[in-house]
One Martini backbone bead per residue (centre of mass of N, CA, C, O) as a GRO file, in nm:
protein
   82
    1UNK     BB    1  -2.381   4.566  -4.117
    2UNK     BB    2  -2.325   4.517  -3.780
    3UNK     BB    3  -2.464   4.410  -3.514
    4UNK     BB    4  -2.459   4.418  -3.176
    5UNK     BB    5  -2.527   4.122  -3.136
    6UNK     BB    6  -2.298   4.005  -3.309
    7UNK     BB    7  -2.067   4.133  -3.148
    8UNK     BB    8  -2.134   3.993  -2.883
    9UNK     BB    9  -2.113   3.701  -2.987
   10UNK     BB   10  -1.816   3.724  -3.074
   11UNK     BB   11  -1.703   3.798  -2.797
   12UNK     BB   12  -1.798   3.547  -2.651
   13UNK     BB   13  -1.653   3.343  -2.834
   14UNK     BB   14  -1.369   3.450  -2.776
   15UNK     BB   15  -1.372   3.401  -2.472
   16UNK     BB   16  -1.436   3.100  -2.481
   17UNK     BB   17  -1.184   3.021  -2.640
   18UNK     BB   18  -0.977   3.127  -2.435
   19UNK     BB   19  -1.066   2.952  -2.199
   20UNK     BB   20  -1.014   2.680  -2.338
   21UNK     BB   21  -0.711   2.728  -2.377
   22UNK     BB   22  -0.640   2.759  -2.075
   23UNK     BB   23  -0.739   2.482  -1.987
   24UNK     BB   24  -0.556   2.317  -2.171
   25UNK     BB   25  -0.289   2.431  -2.062
   26UNK     BB   26  -0.331   2.340  -1.769
   27UNK     BB   27  -0.345   2.037  -1.829
   28UNK     BB   28  -0.063   2.016  -1.952
   29UNK     BB   29   0.089   2.110  -1.701
   30UNK     BB   30  -0.009   1.890  -1.512
   31UNK     BB   31   0.104   1.652  -1.673
   32UNK     BB   32   0.398   1.744  -1.678
   33UNK     BB   33   0.430   1.754  -1.368
   34UNK     BB   34   0.359   1.460  -1.311
   35UNK     BB   35   0.588   1.335  -1.479
   36UNK     BB   36   0.819   1.476  -1.329
   37UNK     BB   37   0.761   1.356  -1.051
   38UNK     BB   38   0.790   1.061  -1.135
   39UNK     BB   39   1.083   1.084  -1.232
   40UNK     BB   40   1.201   1.179  -0.960
   41UNK     BB   41   1.117   0.933  -0.797
   42UNK     BB   42   1.279   0.726  -0.953
   43UNK     BB   43   1.556   0.860  -0.919
   44UNK     BB   44   1.559   0.858  -0.612
   45UNK     BB   45   1.537   0.551  -0.575
   46UNK     BB   46   1.788   0.478  -0.736
   47UNK     BB   47   1.985   0.644  -0.567
   48UNK     BB   48   1.932   0.504  -0.297
   49UNK     BB   49   2.007   0.220  -0.391
   50UNK     BB   50   2.299   0.288  -0.467
   51UNK     BB   51   2.388   0.391  -0.190
   52UNK     BB   52   2.327   0.135  -0.033
   53UNK     BB   53   2.505  -0.057  -0.196
   54UNK     BB   54   2.768   0.099  -0.142
   55UNK     BB   55   2.764   0.075   0.161
   56UNK     BB   56   2.769  -0.234   0.175
   57UNK     BB   57   3.028  -0.268   0.012
   58UNK     BB   58   3.215  -0.107   0.205
   59UNK     BB   59   3.163  -0.278   0.454
   60UNK     BB   60   3.259  -0.546   0.330
   61UNK     BB   61   3.551  -0.448   0.264
   62UNK     BB   62   3.604  -0.405   0.584
   63UNK     BB   63   3.459  -0.660   0.735
   64UNK     BB   64   3.180  -0.602   0.824
   65UNK     BB   65   2.911  -0.675   1.005
   66UNK     BB   66   2.571  -0.654   0.894
   67UNK     BB   67   2.466  -0.817   1.129
   68UNK     BB   68   2.321  -0.862   1.403
   69UNK     BB   69   2.332  -1.007   1.686
   70UNK     BB   70   2.239  -1.341   1.781
   71UNK     BB   71   2.015  -1.468   2.032
   72UNK     BB   72   1.900  -1.806   2.116
   73UNK     BB   73   1.845  -1.811   2.450
   74UNK     BB   74   1.626  -1.596   2.556
   75UNK     BB   75   1.790  -1.389   2.780
   76UNK     BB   76   1.744  -1.134   2.651
   77UNK     BB   77   1.646  -0.825   2.630
   78UNK     BB   78   1.437  -0.620   2.532
   79UNK     BB   79   1.410  -0.304   2.415
   80UNK     BB   80   1.208  -0.235   2.660
   81UNK     BB   81   1.312  -0.421   2.921
   82UNK     BB   82   1.106  -0.676   2.975
   0.00000   0.00000   0.00000
């Protein structure tokens, strides 16, 4: 026959094991989520770079000047108007 002390120790061990399983599962979820966020960040940056390149390509196809006009005479006002 099993004593009540042994039953309590088994119950505590079972609870401890379950808690450790839950902690491990939470860590795995965190790592999976971190990797997914990193992958989305890379994809977003690549997508933005592709969109920007396409925009510049389309502007160039239209013959639009991509650079703002430059005045080297130093007589134009600054953006602040000073």
